[in-house]
C-alpha positions in Angstrom: 98.0 60.8 160.4 98.8 57.2 161.2 98.0 55.1 158.1 96.8 51.6 158.3 99.6 49.0 157.9 100.2 47.8 154.3 100.2 44.1 153.6 103.6 42.5 153.1 104.9 42.5 149.6 107.8 40.7 147.9 109.2 42.1 144.6 108.6 39.7 141.8 105.1 38.7 143.1 102.5 38.8 140.3 100.2 41.8 140.6 96.4 41.4 140.1 93.4 43.5 139.4 90.3 43.3 141.6 86.6 43.6 141.3 84.5 44.6 144.3 80.7 44.2 144.3 79.0 46.3 146.9 75.4 45.8 148.1 73.5 47.8 150.7 73.8 45.5 153.6 71.9 43.4 156.1 71.9 42.7 159.9 74.1 39.8 160.9 71.1 38.1 162.6 67.3 38.6 162.8 67.5 39.8 166.4 66.7 43.2 167.9 70.4 43.8 169.0 71.7 42.9 165.5 69.1 45.0 163.8 69.8 47.9 166.1 73.5 47.9 165.2 72.6 47.8 161.5 70.0 50.5 161.7 72.3 52.8 163.7 75.0 52.6 161.0 72.5 52.9 158.2 70.4 55.8 159.6 73.5 57.7 160.9 74.5 58.2 157.2 73.9 61.8 156.3 73.4 60.7 152.7 70.4 58.6 153.8 68.8 61.1 156.3 69.3 64.8 155.4 68.1 66.3 158.7 70.3 68.6 160.9 72.6 66.2 162.8 71.7 67.4 166.3 67.9 67.0 165.7 68.3 63.7 164.0 70.6 62.3 166.7 67.9 62.8 169.3 65.2 61.3 167.1 67.4 58.3 166.1 68.8 57.5 169.5 65.9 58.3 171.8 63.0 57.0 169.6 63.8 55.0 166.5 66.6 52.8 167.9 64.4 52.0 171.0 61.3 51.2 169.0 62.1 50.0 165.5 64.7 47.2 166.0 62.2 44.7 167.7 59.6 45.3 165.0 62.1 45.0 162.2 63.7 41.9 163.7 60.4 40.1 163.4 60.2 41.0 159.7 63.7 39.9 159.1 63.0 36.6 160.9 60.1 36.0 158.4 62.5 36.0 155.4 65.6 34.5 157.1 66.8 31.2 155.8 69.0 28.4 157.3 71.9 29.8 155.3 71.3 33.3 156.7 70.2 36.6 155.1 68.9 36.2 151.5 70.7 39.4 150.5 74.0 38.2 151.7 73.5 34.7 150.3 72.6 36.0 146.8 75.4 38.5 146.8 77.9 35.8 147.7 76.6 33.6 145.0 76.8 36.4 142.4 80.4 36.9 143.5 81.3 33.2 143.0 79.6 33.0 139.6 81.2 36.3 138.5 84.6 34.8 139.2 83.8 31.9 136.9 82.3 34.0 134.1 85.2 36.5 134.1 87.7 33.7 134.3 86.4 32.4 131.0 87.5 35.6 129.2 90.2 37.3 131.3 93.3 35.2 131.8 95.4 37.8 133.7 95.2 37.6 137.5 91.8 38.8 138.7 90.3 38.7 142.2 86.5 39.2 142.9 85.1 40.0 146.3 82.0 41.5 147.7 81.2 43.9 150.6 78.2 45.7 152.2 77.9 49.4 152.6 76.4 48.8 156.0 77.1 45.7 158.1 79.4 42.9 157.1 81.6 42.2 155.3 82.6 45.9 155.4 84.1 47.8 152.5 87.3 48.3 154.5 87.7 44.5 155.0 87.1 43.7 151.4 89.6 46.3 150.2 92.1 44.9 152.7 91.5 41.4 151.3 92.0 42.6 147.7 95.2 44.5 148.6 96.5 41.4 150.4 96.0 39.5 147.1 98.3 42.1 145.4 95.6 43.9 143.6 97.1 47.2 142.4 93.8 48.2 140.6 90.3 47.7 141.9 87.0 48.1 139.9 84.1 49.0 142.3 80.6 48.0 141.2 77.8 49.1 143.5 74.9 46.8 142.9 72.4 49.7 142.5 71.4 49.9 138.8 69.9 53.3 139.3 72.1 56.1 140.7 71.0 57.8 143.9 73.0 60.0 146.3 71.7 57.9 149.2 73.1 54.7 147.8 75.7 55.1 145.1 77.2 58.4 146.4 77.1 57.0 149.9 79.2 54.1 148.7 81.6 56.5 147.1 81.9 58.4 150.5 82.7 55.2 152.4 85.2 54.1 149.8 86.9 57.5 149.9 87.1 57.3 153.7 88.7 53.8 153.6 91.2 54.9 150.9 92.1 58.0 152.9 93.5 55.7 155.6 95.9 54.0 153.2 99.5 54.9 152.3 99.6 52.8 149.1 96.2 53.6 147.4 95.2 51.2 144.6 94.0 52.4 141.3 90.2 52.8 141.5 87.5 52.7 138.9 83.8 53.2 139.9 80.7 52.1 138.0 78.2 55.0 138.6 75.1 53.2 137.3 73.9 50.6 134.8 70.2 51.4 134.7 70.1 51.4 130.9 72.8 48.9 130.1 71.4 46.4 127.5 72.7 43.4 129.3 70.9 44.5 132.5 67.7 45.2 130.7 67.8 41.9 128.9 68.5 40.0 132.2 65.5 41.5 133.9 63.3 40.8 131.0 64.5 37.2 130.7 63.8 36.7 134.4 60.2 37.9 133.9 59.7 35.8 130.8 60.9 32.7 132.6 58.3 33.2 135.2 55.6 33.9 132.6 56.5 30.6 131.0 55.4 28.9 134.3 52.4 31.0 135.2 51.2 32.4 131.9 51.5 35.9 130.5 49.1 38.4 131.9 45.9 39.3 130.0 46.4 43.1 129.9 42.8 43.8 129.4 42.3 43.0 133.0 45.8 42.6 134.4 48.9 44.9 135.0 52.6 44.6 135.4 53.8 46.7 138.3 57.5 47.7 138.6 58.2 49.0 142.0 61.5 50.8 143.0 62.7 51.8 146.4 61.4 55.3 147.2 63.2 58.5 148.1 62.0 61.8 149.6 60.7 64.0 146.8 63.1 66.8 147.6 66.0 64.6 146.4 64.5 64.8 142.9 63.8 68.5 143.3 67.5 69.1 144.3 68.9 67.3 141.2 69.1 63.6 142.1 68.7 61.6 138.8 67.3 58.5 140.5 63.6 59.1 139.6 64.6 59.5 135.9 66.8 56.4 136.0 64.0 54.3 137.4 61.6 55.4 134.7 64.1 54.8 131.9 64.8 51.3 133.3 61.1 50.5 133.4 60.5 51.8 129.9 63.4 49.7 128.5 62.3 46.6 130.4 58.7 47.0 129.1 60.0 47.4 125.5 62.1 44.2 125.9 59.0 42.4 127.2 56.7 43.7 124.5 54.5 45.4 127.1 52.7 48.5 126.1 52.9 51.8 128.1 49.3 51.4 129.4 49.9 47.9 130.6 52.5 48.6 133.2 52.8 50.9 136.2 55.9 52.4 137.9 55.7 52.9 141.7 57.9 53.6 144.7 57.9 51.8 148.0 59.4 51.8 151.5 58.6 55.4 152.4 59.5 56.4 155.9 58.5 59.4 158.0 56.0 62.2 157.3 57.8 63.9 154.3 56.4 63.5 150.8 58.3 60.8 148.9 58.4 59.9 145.2 55.0 59.0 143.9 52.9 57.0 143.0 53.3 55.0 146.2 53.3 51.2 145.7 50.8 50.4 148.5 48.3 53.1 147.5 48.5 52.1 143.8 47.8 48.5 144.7 44.7 49.6 146.7 43.5 51.7 143.8 44.1 48.9 141.2 42.4 46.3 143.4 39.3 48.5 144.0 39.1 49.3 140.3 38.7 45.7 139.3 42.2 44.8 138.2 42.2 41.0 138.4 45.9 40.1 138.4 49.1 42.0 139.3 52.6 40.8 138.4 55.2 42.6 140.5 58.9 43.0 139.8 61.5 45.0 141.7 64.1 46.0 139.0 66.1 48.3 141.3 67.3 45.4 143.6 70.2 43.1 142.7 69.2 40.6 145.4 66.0 39.6 147.2 65.9 41.2 150.6 63.5 42.5 153.3 62.0 45.1 150.9 61.1 42.5 148.3 60.4 39.3 150.2 58.5 40.8 153.1 57.3 44.3 152.0 56.2 43.3 148.5 55.7 39.5 148.5 53.8 39.5 151.8 52.5 43.0 152.7 51.8 44.3 149.2 50.1 41.0 148.3 47.8 41.4 151.3 47.1 45.0 150.3 46.1 44.1 146.8 43.9 41.1 147.6 42.2 43.0 150.5 41.3 45.8 148.1 39.6 43.4 145.7 42.3 42.0 143.5 42.2 38.3 142.6 45.8 37.2 141.9 49.1 38.7 143.0 52.3 37.3 141.5 55.6 38.4 143.0 58.3 37.7 140.5 61.6 37.2 142.4 64.6 39.5 141.7 67.0 38.1 139.1 69.4 37.2 141.9 71.9 34.6 140.9 70.4 33.7 137.5 72.9 33.2 134.8 71.6 36.1 132.7 71.9 38.6 135.5 75.4 37.6 136.6 76.5 37.5 133.0 75.2 41.0 132.7 77.3 42.0 135.6 80.3 40.3 133.9 79.6 42.3 130.7 79.5 45.5 132.7 82.7 44.6 134.6 84.6 43.6 131.4 83.8 46.9 129.8 85.2 48.8 132.7 88.3 46.6 133.1 89.8 47.7 129.8 93.6 47.9 130.3 93.4 46.1 133.7 92.6 42.6 132.5 93.7 40.7 129.4 92.4 37.7 127.5 95.8 37.4 125.9 97.8 37.2 129.1 100.8 34.9 128.9 101.7 33.2 132.2 105.3 32.4 131.3 106.0 35.8 129.9 104.5 37.3 133.1 106.8 35.1 135.2 109.8 36.3 133.3 108.8 39.9 133.8 108.2 39.4 137.5 111.7 37.8 137.9 113.3 40.7 136.1 111.4 43.1 138.4 112.8 41.3 141.4 116.4 41.4 140.1 116.1 45.1 139.4 114.6 45.8 142.8 117.4 43.9 144.6 120.0 45.8 142.5 118.7 49.1 143.9 118.6 47.8 147.5 115.1 46.6 148.0 114.8 44.3 151.0 111.9 42.2 149.8 
């Protein structure tokens, strides 16, 4: 096997640790061609679609990729900003803020980058960037609070593929989930409370709080995927943090695709039922998303709102994802710091490190190192 070239290294160069945030991904542009590229990579992942490859190849290439890109491109265009994709914008901002928050506590060299599982920047390019910055250890944090094979494990798969092409593999730590981490729960609750300070707290005699998570085919749960349980635990803890009683909130699942049964209750059907039953106001949050995206800004803030109001509801409040709020990024910083034990130090001494690096260079030259 021909391994990918290693970045140049000079003995005596300070070594760093790295943090890599990974989100799901986004098309580069809201155009049919860009969406087609993105969907082909996304829907070709066997973690995402568990259908025999030969059958799925025909369905994907002969039907879906000829029909869906144009429709999806219009939806992406409806949420696109002058800066680009909201998901990429917020992930980039989170990365920048995380550098600052971690820099307040960790004095040893630390680099923070982000990547997308599908699309750009790729995981491979981000790992290359961290290695070029002399990162000998990398902490990988997928931005999926709740573990699922189709998201978290798929990220593990791609990470493994990239590392398999390297001769000098860095030390790797991987955050599996943070669905019940106190800092995450607190950040989501703070985001909701901040919105309620503006619009008023719901009157739960007539109103509901709806927490909607991305759906999965039901057989994933039946075959042992913990995602369903993680979502319900997150929702319960968020409700407790908000002081919301069990009967005052609803957990639903959105974004189903195809004819198979998915995790229930479905978000759209639940909104129809609540609207028809006389529920006056719905406040909706999406705790499973780390950044606003098509599934929150278009599917929920636009389509779901129309569904509820058409069914008889009076007020629909979409509460944006925590995104780049200080509480949410500080929660990420807390999670990162816990997993960086031994790889980052608040007591790092720059001068002592320089002396150690110089001593390393001298020893390397003594045994014949050329750089």
